[in-house]
C-alpha positions, -999 to 999 in steps of 0.1 A, spaced: -707 -31 207 -718 -15 177 -717 -34 143 -693 -19 115 -711 -8 84 -709 -32 56 -680 -25 30 -698 -6 2 -727 10 22 -733 45 35 -706 67 26 -683 42 11 -711 27 -16 -702 30 -51 -726 52 -71 -729 59 -106 -728 96 -115 -735 125 -140 -718 138 -170 -712 171 -151 -697 156 -126 -676 135 -146 -662 167 -164 -648 176 -128 -637 140 -118 -617 138 -155 -601 170 -148 -584 157 -115 -575 125 -131 -604 103 -116 -612 78 -140 -632 52 -123 -667 45 -135 -684 43 -101 -674 68 -71 -684 66 -35 -699 101 -18 -669 102 3 -646 102 -26 -665 123 -48 -665 151 -19 -628 145 -18 -622 149 -55 -645 180 -56 -622 195 -31 -590 184 -51 -607 205 -83 -615 234 -59 -578 239 -46 -563 229 -81 -580 258 -98 -578 284 -68 -616 286 -65 -618 291 -24 -625 330 -16 -594 346 -5 -610 365 23 -635 335 35 -622 301 25 -657 286 31 -671 302 1 -662 286 -32 -662 307 -64 -677 286 -92 -662 281 -127 -681 271 -155 -677 233 -145 -689 240 -110 -718 262 -123 -730 233 -143 -729 212 -113 -745 236 -91 -765 263 -109 -749 291 -88 -721 315 -90 -707 306 -56 -713 279 -28 -708 276 8 -688 244 15 -716 230 36 -736 230 2 -712 207 -16 -730 174 -1 -764 186 -14 -750 196 -50 -733 161 -49 -768 145 -42 -781 156 -74 -753 139 -94 -748 106 -77 -773 75 -77 -774 40 -72 -770 18 -106 -806 5 -100 -820 40 -104 -805 44 -136 -822 17 -154 -859 28 -144 
């Protein structure tokens, strides 16, 4: 039988986040001081849908507004690129102190 991952590890591990990501999270009403990678992805999607940023012809393409451009440095993203973009804006608490 496989072991269950410890709570607070992997995708559910609570991480600190950048000011750029904070602007998006505040827009969707997220006010906690840390976020898991899974929750960050969900909140990005809430933001995308709230502001209708998916391409009408190809829903896999996200048309970046000013907040997403600040986060990604791109005019548009493929939905598969969201995880990579988030990686640059999430980190462990210990890393921040270095």
